[in-house]
N, C-alpha and C positions, 0 to 999 in steps of 0.2 A: 437592668444592665445592658441587655441586648440593644435597647433603644439608644442608650448613650453611645455605645460603640458605633452604631450606624451613623449617628450624628457626626462623630469624628471622621468617619470615612467621607461623608459628604463635604465637610469643610476641606479635607485634603484635596479632593478633586477640584473644588473651586479655586484653591490656591494654585494648583498646578496649571490651570488654564488662564491665569491672570498674570499681569506683568510683575516681574520681580525686579526690584530696584537695581540699576546698573548692570543688568543682564541682557540688554538688547531687546529686539522684537520678540513677541511671544506668539504662540500658536493662535491664542484667542484673537489678537488684533490683526494678524496678517494671514493666518491660515497656512496650510502646508501644500496646497495645490493638489493636482491629481496624482502626484508621485511621492507623497509623503503622508505620514500620520503624526498626530500630536502626542508627545510623550508626557508623563507625569511631571517632568522637570520643566515643562513649558518650551520644549525644543521639538523641532520637526525631525522625525526619523525617516530618511529618504530610502526609496527603493534602490536596488542595485543599478548603477549607471548614472544616478542623479546626485547632485550635491547643492550646497548653499543653504541659507537660512530658511528658504521656502521651497527647496527642492526643485528649482526651475533651471539650474545650471547642470552641465554635464560633468560627471566625475572624471578624474584622470583615467585615460584609456578608453574614453567614450567620446562621441562627437554628435553634433546635429548639423552637419554640413548642408543638408537640404532645407533646413529651417522649418521643419514641420512640427517642432516642439518635442520630438521623441529622440532620446539619446540611445544611439546604437554603438556597439563596440567599434573602436577606432583601429586603424592599421597597426598601431603600436602594440595591440594586444593579440595580433594575429601573426602566425608564422607560416609564410608561404614556402612551397617546395623549391627545389633548384630551378634557376632560370625563370622565376616568376616574380612579379612585383605586385604589391597590394595597393589598391585604390579605394578610398571611401567617398569619392565624389558623388556617388549615387545615394548616399545616406547610409550605406551599409558596406562593410569591408568585403572586397572581392579580389581574389588573387587571379591575375592574368599573366600570360606568358609575355616575356619581354620581346622586343623587336628581333626578328629572325627565328623565333621559336613558335611552335604551335602545339596545342593540347592534343595529345594522342593517348587514349585510355587513361586520362587523369594525370598524365605526365607531360611536361614541357619538353618537346623534342626539337632539335635544330632542323629547320626547314628553310633557312635563309640562304644567302649567297646569290649567285647569278640566277636570274630567271631563265628557264629553258637551258639547263646545263648540258643537255645532250644535243643541242642545235637542231631539234626536230619539231619545234612548235613556235614559229616566229610570232612575236608579240610587239605592240607599239613601244613598250617600256623594256624591251629585251636588248639583244645585241646590236651594236652599231659597227659597221665595217669601214675600213679605210685602206687605200692602196690596193695591193694585189691580194686582197682577202675577200672571200665571199662565203655566205652561209648557204649550203645546199641541203635540201631535204630529200629523202629517198631511202634507199637500202644500201648502205656502204658495204663493200665486200672486205675491207681491210680493218675497219674500226667497229668495235662491238659496243660502243657507249650508248647507242640509241638508234634512231631512224635517220639521223642527219649528221652533218659534220661542218666544221669550219675548214675551208680549203685555202691554202696559200700557194700561189704560183710565183712568188717573189717577195719583195719587201712589203709587208702589210701589217694590219692590226685589226683585232676584234676587241671591243670594249663594252662595258656596261656599268651603270651607276645603280647602287642600292644602299639601303641603310644597314649598318652593322651594330650589334649590341656592344656594350662596354665589356672589357675583358673580365671585370669583376662579376658581371651577371651572366657571362657565357661560360665557355670551357675551352680547353685546347682544341684548336681547329687547324685543319690542313687542306690545302688545295690538292685534289686528285685530278691529274691531268693525263688523259689517255691520248697517245699520239702514234703516228706511223708516217711513212712516206713511200712514194713510188715514183717511177717514171714510166709513162706510157703503159700503165697498168701492171708493171712488174714490181719486183721486190726492191727494198732499199739498197741492199748490198753495201757498196762503199759510199753511198750518198750521205752527206752530213749537212744539215741546215741548223744555224744557230738561232735561238729564240730567247726572249726574255719575258718575265712576268712582272707587271707593274701594279703597285698598290698606290694610287695617286701618283705622287712624284718619287716614291721609293721604288727602285727598280732592282730586281734580281736578274743579273745579266748572264750572258755567255753559257747558256745551256744548249744542249745539242740533241736533235732528233736524228735517229739512225745509229747504226745500220740495221737494227733489229726490225722485224716485221711489225711488231706492236709493243708499246711500252706504256705502263701505268706508273706514274711518278707522283710521290707525295711530297708536297712543299709546305712546311709549317708556316702558319701566319704569325707575324710579329705584332708587337703592340700597336704599331701605326695602322694596322688594318681594322682595329676595333674602335667602337664608340664614335662613329662618324658616318656621314654619307660618303661611301667609298666608290671611286672609279677604278675598276679592275680591268686589266687589259692583258692580252697575250699578243706579242709582236714577233715577227720573224724577219730575218735579214737575208742577204744573198746566200746562195748555196754553193757547196763545193761538190761538183758532180763529175764523174768520170766521162771523158770524151765528149763533153758538151751535151749530154743527154737532157731532154726536157724532164723536169722533176717537180713534183708537188709535195707539200706536207699537209697532212690531215690531223685535225684534233677532233676526236669523237666525243669528248666529254671534258668539261671544266667545272668541277663541283667542289663546294666547301663541305667537308665532313669532319665530325669529331674524331680526334685521334690522341690517345694518351701518350704517344711517342713524342709529342711536342713539348718543349720546355716552357715553363712559365716565364714571363718577362723578368729579366735580371738574373736568370739561373742557367746552369748547365744541367741537362737531364742526367740524373744519377752521377753527379760530379764527384761524389766521395765514394761511390761503388758500394755503399752500405745497404742500399735498398734495391739495387738492380745493377745489371751489367750493361755494357755498351754492345752495339751490334758489330760483328766481325764479318765484313762483306765478302772476303775471299777465304780460301783455306790456308790462312796464315797461322802463325804460332802466337796466339794471344791467350794469356791465362789470367784469371781473376782469382787472386790468392790472398791469404792472410799472412802478413809479415809484421813482426814487432807490434802486435796488438791492433793493427788496422788493416782494413781491406783495400787493396790497390790492384792496378792492372800492370801486367808485365808483357811487353810487346817485344818479340825477338825476330830479327831478320838475320839471315846468314847466307854466305856462299860456302859450299862444301862440295868439291868435285866428286867425293865419294857418295854424296847423298842423292836421292832421286825424289823430286827434281833437285838439281844442284843449287838453285837459287830460290830462296823463299823470302819475299818482302811482305811484311805483316803490317796491318793497320786496323784501326777500330774507329767507329763513328757513333755520334750521338747528336742530340739537338741542343742548340744554344740560342737564346733570345736576348737581344741587347735592348735595354730600356730606351725609350724615345728621348727622355730628358736627361740622361746620364751624361755629365760632363767628363771629358777626357776618358772615354771607356777603355778598359783593358781586360785581358784574360790572364788570370793568375793560377798557377798550379805548381805542385812540387814535382821534381824530376830527378832521377838518379840514372844516368846513362853511361854507356861505355865511353871511356876517354876518347875524345876526337870523333865520337859517333854523332851523326846528324839525326835530329828528330824534326820532321816536317809537320807544320800545323797549317791546316787549310780550312776555309769556310766555303762550302759548295764547290770545292776543288780549286779555289783561289787561295794562293799562299798569303798568309799573314805573318809568316816568320819561320825561321829555322833555328833550333836550339842546338848548340854544340856541347856535347857531354864532356864532363871533366872527371868522371869516375867517382863522384861524391854526390850526396843529396843536396839539392838547392831549390830555391823558389824562383821560377821563371815568370816574368811579366812581359806579355806581348801587347803592345798598343793595338787597339782595334780602330780601324779607319773610321772617320766620322760618318761615312755613308752607311755604316752598319747599324746606326742607331734606329730603333723602331722596327728592325727586321729580325727574322729568325733564319738560322742557317743549319746545314749539316756540318758539324765540327768533326774533323778527321785528324787523328794522330797516327803518324807513320814512322817507324824506325827505318831510315833509308840506308842504302848501301852506296859506296862510292864507286863501285865497279859495275859495268854493264854485263860483264861475263864473269864466270867463276873459275878463272885460271888459278887463283890463289884463294886460300881460305880467309874468310872475313866474318865477323860476328858483331852485331850491334844489339845489345840488350837494354831496353828502356823501361824503367819503372816510373809510373806517374800516379798522382793522387790529388785530391782536394782541388778540383777545378771550380773556380768562382769567377763571376763577372764583377769587376770592381772599377773604381775610378782612380787613376794614377796621375799625380801632378806632372810627371815627366812626359806624358802623352799630350802632344800639341796638335792643333788642327792643321794638318799638312796635306798637300795634294798628293804627294808620294810619301808614304810612311817612312820616317827616318831616312829621307832621301839624301841627307848630308852625312849619314853613317856616324853621327857623333854620340848617340846614346849608347851606353854600354849594354851588354846582355844580348838577347836574341836579335837577329837582323829582322827588319820589316819586310824583306824580300825573300822569295824562294831562291835558294842558292844550290848550284851544282858545280863543284870544283871552283868555288869562289869563297874568299875570306875577307873580313874587314881588317885592314892594316892600320894600326895606330902609330902614326909617324907624322908629327906636325910639320916637319921640314919637307916631307914629300907630298903632303896633302895639298890640294888646290886651295882649300880654306879649312879652318878648324884644325882638329887633331887627327882626323881619320879619313880614309877613302876605301873603296871596294876594289879588290883585285881579282880578275878572272884569269885562271891559269889552265890553258888547254895543254895537258901533259900527255905526250905520246905514250908514256908507260901505262897510263890508265885509259880513260875513255876518249882522249884527244878532243874533248869538247867541254866548254864551260858555259854556264847560263846564270842569268839573274832575271827573275820575272816577278811581276806584282800587278795589282790592280790600282790604278790611280784615280783620284777624284777630280773630274773636270769641273771647275767652278761655274756657277750660273753666269751667263753673259751680262756684264755690266753695261749700263746705258752709254758710258763713255769709253767702252773698250775699243782699242785701236788694233784691228786685225783679228784673226781667228785663233782658236786654241792650238797650243803647241806643247810638245814635250821638250824641255830644255835640260841640258846636262853638259858637263865638262868631262872630257875623256883624254886618255893618253895611250897611244898604240905605237910602240917603238919601231915595230917592223911590220911590213905588209902581211896581212893575214885575213882569212875569211871572217870578217866581223860585221855584224849588222844589228840594226834596231828595228823592231816592229812595234808600232804604237797605234792604237785605234780600238774601235768597238769590235773589230774582227781581225783575227790574225791571218791576214791574206797578203799576197804579194804586192798589191797596190799600196799597202801600208808599210812596206819594207824599205829600209834605207841602209845602204852600205856605208861603213866607216872607212875613211881614208887614213893612211899612216900619219901619225903625229908624235914627234918626240917630246913635245912639251904639252902642257894642258891646253886643250883646244875646245872651244864652245861648239856644241851641236844643237841645232834647232830643227825639230821634226814636226811638221804640221799634222794635226789630227783632223779627221773629217769634220766639216763645219757643223754637222748636226750633233756633235759631241757635247755641246754646252750643257752643263747641269747634269751630266751623266757620268758613268764610269768608263775608263779606257784601260785596256790591257797593255802592259808594257813587257816586252820580251827582248832581252839583249843576249846575243849569243856570240861566242868566239870559238873558232875551230883551229886546230893545228894546221900548219901549212906544210907544203912539200917542196923540197929543192929540186934542181934539175935532174937529179939522179933518183927521184922518187922516194927520198928519205924523209921521214916525218920529222918536223921541226916544232918543238914546243913553243907556244906563244903566250903573251900576257896582254891584258887590257885593263887599264885602270879607269875607274869612274868616280865622280864626285858631284854633289849638289844637283840632284835630280829634282825637277819640279814641273808643274803644269801651269802655264800662264799665257795670256794673249800675246801674239807677236804680229807686227805689221806685215810681215812677209807671207802670212797665212790668210786664205780667204775667210771672211767673217761669216758668210752665208752660203 
């Protein structure tokens, strides 16, 4: 019986290694190659990583990119750490740090940004200077950023090109810029020089150096700074110096660093206050509280002659990042403010609107200018007061919550946001003693216009101010860039317009009395094409022959930026 059983086993083995009808190739006829073994069923059993009838193909998750016949794990089966990317081009998966990052103790750490950020190691692929800018190496006495500095004695620029990682592979980054200024080796004191930071054609304008001895400023990078070869630049403009003293500005360090305080593209950092608070820059009265089941911010400003100090103006700040491709961008938030109380909203100190309180909770939507797309800013909310002195008691309590970046169909691409004052809700300008009047019969066009009222009882001054977008110069443009508006000034009064990249006397224009709507055209500097320009309109109360203060009004409508033949094009 044992012999019979052995015969049956032998037959079984022979059957297993011969072809089975309609079952495809067998191990006997084709073999299983070096990475498989023949099974009793006439099938090849492949080693891990191999597949196919004869085990010569790579299984899912494995690859033979180098063509040596060996299947190694593919990148799909490997998980790399933060800021690293897998490549299997060499035949095996290898995690390498993305552009801008280097491996330090097994971690990918950001080492990108400008080459020679401390201006002390000149290299061929480093800084390029233009105008009244130069790179000096040595031992600066005023700047602690390194052994050198970028020195500006007037209008000039330092710039550099380098590759940046995509935002998805990077982390929140900020520019750390260390600056100071001096004249003839002295301290800054009252000296102020304006500068801008440029990321390709996206420019953050109108920052100021001085009067402190040294300043380190963090500027968050927006989406437009990531995922491309980036030209980064620091530019300075003319200075405002006392008594014509010679004055220079120094930048001791310009470095990109990781910073969790920067908002991700399309967000407001801690916009709902649930996971963190905003920063309170001064000793203001800002409370982050739980009310009606939600966490919000309460900002309180007040005038109280019995309080020390009698005036407290409160504000809070955070980071906001506007997506590069978001159409009709807007900032939305809920607000419950004192009736007739003003809430100022600014980006890097530039007004994007003022919300007038009505004593009830509402949703405010402020259109974001088109030039904000792709950039990050410091968003500030301030409960403002209408008085400059505290002769009378005044209180403005503002509750805000749920800040989001959104797209709003009412926001259009304008050179001056809501320059016709037609859209309801918050104004697109910063306002001081100025209101939007809705009266189609009195407006120059549409249904509304802006009225500035310099009231002798209050501050005797009214202002409207904003940042305007100067369009890029068209090939067929006739003339240079200009601010255009219509105004009505019934009586002679100190009223003027300043428009340009710098708020200086050379860009100041006085307004003549006009009882009816009169067109005003004010030329901008010819280098303003494709940039932003500050617009500041101010009205002051007048005085009669007896020295008595006389209240005045100024009406404005249809503000825009456009070429004009009367302005120099270059």
